[in-house]
C-alpha positions in Angstrom: 80.4 37.8 152.6 84.0 38.4 152.7 84.6 37.4 149.2 81.7 39.8 148.2 83.4 42.8 149.9 86.7 41.8 148.3 85.1 41.9 144.9 83.6 45.1 145.5 86.9 46.6 146.6 88.7 45.1 143.6 85.9 46.6 141.2 86.3 49.9 143.0 90.0 49.8 142.4 89.8 49.0 138.8 87.2 51.9 138.3 89.5 54.2 140.1 92.4 53.0 138.1 90.7 53.6 134.8 89.6 57.0 135.9 93.1 58.0 136.9 94.5 56.8 133.5 91.7 58.6 131.6 92.4 61.8 133.4 96.1 61.3 132.8 95.5 60.9 129.2 93.3 64.0 129.0 95.9 66.0 130.9 98.7 64.8 128.5 96.6 65.7 125.5 95.9 69.1 126.9 99.6 69.5 127.6 100.5 68.4 124.0 98.2 70.9 122.6 100.5 74.0 122.0 99.2 77.7 122.2 99.4 80.4 119.5 98.5 83.8 120.6 97.2 86.2 118.0 97.9 89.8 119.1 95.6 92.3 117.5 94.7 96.1 118.2 91.6 97.0 120.3 88.4 95.1 120.3 86.6 97.8 118.4 89.1 97.7 115.5 88.8 95.8 112.2 91.9 93.7 112.8 90.5 92.3 116.0 87.2 91.4 114.3 88.8 89.6 111.5 91.4 87.7 113.5 88.5 86.3 115.5 86.9 85.0 112.5 89.8 83.2 111.3 90.7 81.2 114.4 88.9 78.1 113.4 90.3 78.1 110.0 93.9 78.1 111.5 93.1 75.5 114.2 91.7 73.2 111.7 94.7 73.7 109.4 97.0 72.7 112.2 95.1 69.5 112.9 94.0 70.5 116.5 97.5 70.4 117.8 97.2 74.2 118.6 94.8 76.5 120.4 94.5 79.8 119.0 93.4 82.7 121.2 93.0 86.4 120.0 94.5 89.0 122.5 93.7 92.6 121.8 96.1 95.5 122.7 95.5 99.2 122.9 97.1 99.7 119.4 98.7 98.0 116.4 102.1 99.1 117.5 101.5 97.5 120.9 100.4 94.3 119.2 103.5 94.2 117.2 105.7 94.9 120.4 103.8 92.0 122.3 104.6 89.6 119.5 108.3 90.5 119.5 108.6 90.4 123.1 107.3 86.8 123.3 103.7 87.7 124.6 102.2 86.5 121.3 103.0 84.4 118.2 101.3 86.4 115.4 101.2 90.1 115.4 98.7 92.5 113.6 100.7 95.0 111.5 100.8 96.9 108.1 103.5 97.9 105.6 103.9 101.3 107.1 104.5 99.7 110.6 107.0 97.2 109.2 108.8 100.3 107.7 108.8 102.2 111.0 109.9 99.1 112.8 113.0 98.4 110.6 113.8 102.1 110.6 113.4 102.0 114.5 111.4 105.2 114.1 108.1 106.7 115.6 106.8 104.3 118.1 109.8 101.9 117.7 112.4 104.5 118.4 115.1 102.9 120.8 112.9 99.8 120.8 114.9 96.4 121.5 112.8 93.3 121.1 113.4 90.5 123.5 112.5 87.8 121.1 113.3 89.0 117.6 111.8 91.1 114.9 108.7 90.3 112.9 109.2 89.3 109.4 107.0 89.1 106.2 104.3 86.3 106.8 100.8 87.1 105.6 99.2 90.2 104.1 95.5 90.1 104.2 93.8 93.4 103.1 94.2 97.0 102.1 93.0 100.0 104.2 92.6 103.6 103.0 93.0 106.5 105.3 91.2 109.8 104.8 89.9 112.9 106.6 86.4 113.9 108.0 84.9 116.6 109.9 81.5 117.4 111.5 79.0 118.6 108.9 78.3 121.9 110.6 81.9 123.0 110.4 82.9 121.3 107.0 82.8 124.5 105.0 85.9 125.6 106.9 88.1 122.9 105.2 88.8 122.8 101.5 91.9 120.5 101.6 94.0 118.5 104.1 96.2 121.6 104.5 93.5 123.3 106.4 93.8 120.7 109.2 97.4 121.5 109.6 98.4 122.3 113.1 94.5 121.8 114.1 93.3 119.5 116.8 92.8 116.2 115.0 92.2 112.6 116.3 94.3 110.6 113.7 92.9 107.3 115.0 94.3 106.1 118.3 98.1 106.7 118.6 99.9 103.7 117.5 97.3 102.6 115.0 98.8 102.0 111.5 96.3 104.7 110.0 97.9 107.0 112.7 101.3 106.1 111.2 100.0 106.4 107.8 98.8 110.1 108.4 102.2 110.8 109.9 104.0 110.0 106.8 101.2 111.8 104.8 101.8 115.0 106.7 105.5 114.7 106.5 105.2 114.4 102.5 102.9 117.4 102.5 104.9 119.4 105.0 102.0 119.9 107.5 102.0 120.0 111.3 100.8 117.0 112.9 98.7 117.8 116.1 97.2 114.7 117.3 94.5 114.8 120.2 94.2 111.4 121.8 90.5 110.5 122.8 88.6 107.4 123.5 87.1 106.0 120.2 83.7 105.8 121.9 83.7 109.6 122.4 84.6 110.4 118.8 81.1 111.7 117.8 80.9 114.0 120.9 84.3 115.3 120.5 83.7 116.3 116.8 80.2 117.8 117.9 81.8 119.7 120.7 84.6 121.0 118.8 87.2 119.2 121.1 88.7 118.0 117.7 88.1 119.7 114.4 88.8 116.6 112.4 89.2 112.8 112.6 90.8 110.3 110.3 88.6 107.6 109.0 89.5 104.5 107.3 87.9 101.7 105.1 88.9 98.1 104.4 89.1 97.3 100.7 87.2 100.6 100.1 84.2 99.3 102.0 84.1 98.3 105.6 84.3 101.0 108.3 85.9 100.3 111.6 83.3 99.6 114.4 83.7 102.9 116.1 83.5 104.9 113.0 80.3 103.1 112.1 79.0 104.2 115.4 80.1 107.9 114.7 78.4 108.1 111.4 75.1 106.9 112.8 75.2 109.3 115.7 76.1 112.5 113.8 76.5 113.9 110.3 80.0 114.0 109.0 81.6 115.3 105.7 84.7 113.7 104.1 87.3 116.4 103.0 89.3 115.2 100.1 92.9 116.3 99.3 93.3 119.2 96.8 94.7 118.5 93.3 98.1 119.9 94.4 98.1 117.5 97.5 97.4 114.6 95.3 100.3 115.5 93.1 102.6 115.7 96.1 101.4 112.4 97.7 101.7 110.7 94.3 105.3 111.9 94.1 106.1 110.4 97.5 104.6 107.0 96.5 101.5 107.6 98.5 99.0 107.9 95.7 95.4 108.2 96.9 92.9 105.7 95.6 89.2 106.2 94.8 86.5 104.9 97.2 82.8 104.9 96.4 81.3 106.9 99.4 78.0 105.1 99.2 79.7 101.7 99.6 81.6 102.9 102.8 79.0 105.0 104.6 75.4 104.6 105.1 74.6 108.3 104.8 75.5 111.2 102.7 79.2 112.4 103.5 79.3 115.3 101.0 81.2 113.6 98.2 80.4 110.8 95.9 84.1 109.6 95.6 86.6 109.6 98.6 90.2 110.0 98.2 92.2 107.7 100.6 95.9 106.8 100.9 96.2 103.0 101.0 98.2 100.8 103.4 98.4 97.0 103.3 97.5 95.2 106.6 98.9 91.8 107.5 99.6 89.4 110.3 103.3 88.8 110.8 105.4 86.4 113.0 108.8 86.2 114.1 111.5 84.1 112.4 111.4 81.4 115.0 107.9 80.3 114.2 108.2 76.7 112.6 108.2 76.7 108.8 105.4 74.1 108.7 103.0 76.1 110.9 103.1 79.3 108.7 103.0 77.4 105.3 99.9 75.4 106.6 98.4 78.7 107.8 98.9 80.4 104.4 97.7 77.3 102.4 94.5 77.2 104.6 93.8 80.9 104.1 94.6 80.5 100.3 92.1 77.5 100.1 89.4 79.4 102.1 89.8 82.9 100.5 86.6 82.9 98.7 84.7 82.0 101.7 86.5 84.7 103.7 85.5 87.2 101.1 81.9 86.1 101.4 82.0 86.6 105.1 83.7 90.0 105.0 84.1 92.2 101.8 87.4 93.4 103.2 88.8 90.1 102.0 87.7 90.6 98.3 91.2 92.0 97.1 92.9 89.0 98.8 90.5 86.5 97.2 91.0 88.0 93.8 94.7 88.0 94.0 96.2 86.1 97.2 99.6 85.6 95.8 100.0 89.2 94.5 99.0 90.5 97.8 101.9 88.7 99.4 104.4 90.0 97.0 103.1 93.4 97.5 103.6 93.3 101.1 107.3 92.2 100.4 107.8 95.0 97.8 106.7 97.6 100.2 109.6 96.7 102.5 112.2 94.7 100.3 114.8 95.0 103.1 112.6 92.9 105.6 113.2 89.3 105.7 110.6 86.8 104.4 109.6 83.8 106.8 110.7 80.6 105.5 106.9 79.4 105.4 105.9 82.2 103.1 109.0 81.7 100.9 107.9 78.2 100.4 104.4 79.1 99.5 105.5 81.7 97.0 108.0 79.2 95.4 105.0 76.8 94.9 103.1 79.5 93.2 106.2 80.6 90.9 106.1 84.1 92.7 109.4 84.1 94.6 112.1 86.6 94.0 115.6 85.4 94.5 116.7 88.8 95.7 114.5 88.5 98.7 116.0 87.3 101.9 114.6 84.3 103.7 114.5 84.9 107.5 116.8 82.8 109.7 
C-alpha cells in the first residue's frame, strides 16, 4: 500500500513538473513575441478600417514574432504624435502632415517628440478633398470662395483633409472658419444650418469615409466644385485638382457628374529606430499582396498599379524628410532609389 502511494505521489509530481515546464514555455513564448502598435485616426475613418485589414498580412510577414494591434486616436495628427512619443510603432499620416511636421507648423507648432520624428516608410493610397453642402442651400454656393469665412466642418481638426483645406484656403486667400462637430452629427448639422458646408473626401476617387456614407444616405447633398479661376490658382500652387466620377463615389445624385478634388497621399510611417528588416519585410509583404488588397478595397487600386511609384511620389512630396533604411533597401532592389535622398539614421 505504501509503494502504491509513493508511486502515485511520484506520478503526480511528474505531472505537475510537466505542467510547470509547459506553462513556462508558453510564458516565455508570449514574452518573446514583440508588440507593434499601429496608431490610426478614429474608428470611423478610412485609415482605421484599412489598417485593421492589414494586420494579418504584417503578422504573417514577420513570422509570428510580433503581435500587431490597431489603436485609434481622435485624429491623424494625434496618431502621428502618439507614434513619435513612443505610444505606437506605426503611425497614420499623409504628405501634407509630413510637411507640417518638419515645418513644425499647424498642429505641430512647438511640438517636441520624445522618441524621434517619423520618416518616409510606406505610402498606401491617395485621397481627394472637396466641398459639399445641403441640397436645399446649394444654390447659394457657386465656388469655394463662397464658403470663405462661413461655418464649415473641414473634417475633424487634425485630420489630414483638414490640413489639406488649410493649405487650399491659404493658396486661395480665403478665411478658414472651422466648426468642430462630432462626425455622427454631420447630417443634422448641415440640415439645421449649424454648418453651411462640409469637406468630403474619397480614397482613390471611390471609397467614402464611413461617416460620409452615413451622411449621404440620411440627407441630400450637393458637391460644390472650385471655379475655373480657383483651379488655376490651385494649379499654380502645386495643388492641382483631379477629376472624380461622382457616380463611383456616391450612391445618389450630388449635382455634378465630375467632382474636382485636391489630392493628398496617405501612408503609414515609422520612426527611424524601427529595425530595417521589419520595415523591409512589411513593404515586401504588401507589395506581394497588392492585388489582393486592391480586390478587398478599391482604395488600393492605384497602389496595386504602381506600388513602387507611389513610394517615390511620397518621398518627392517631402524630399527633405529622411527615408527609412528598410524602404531605401526596397527601392534599391526595384531600381527606384535616388542618391539625393537621405537615409534616416
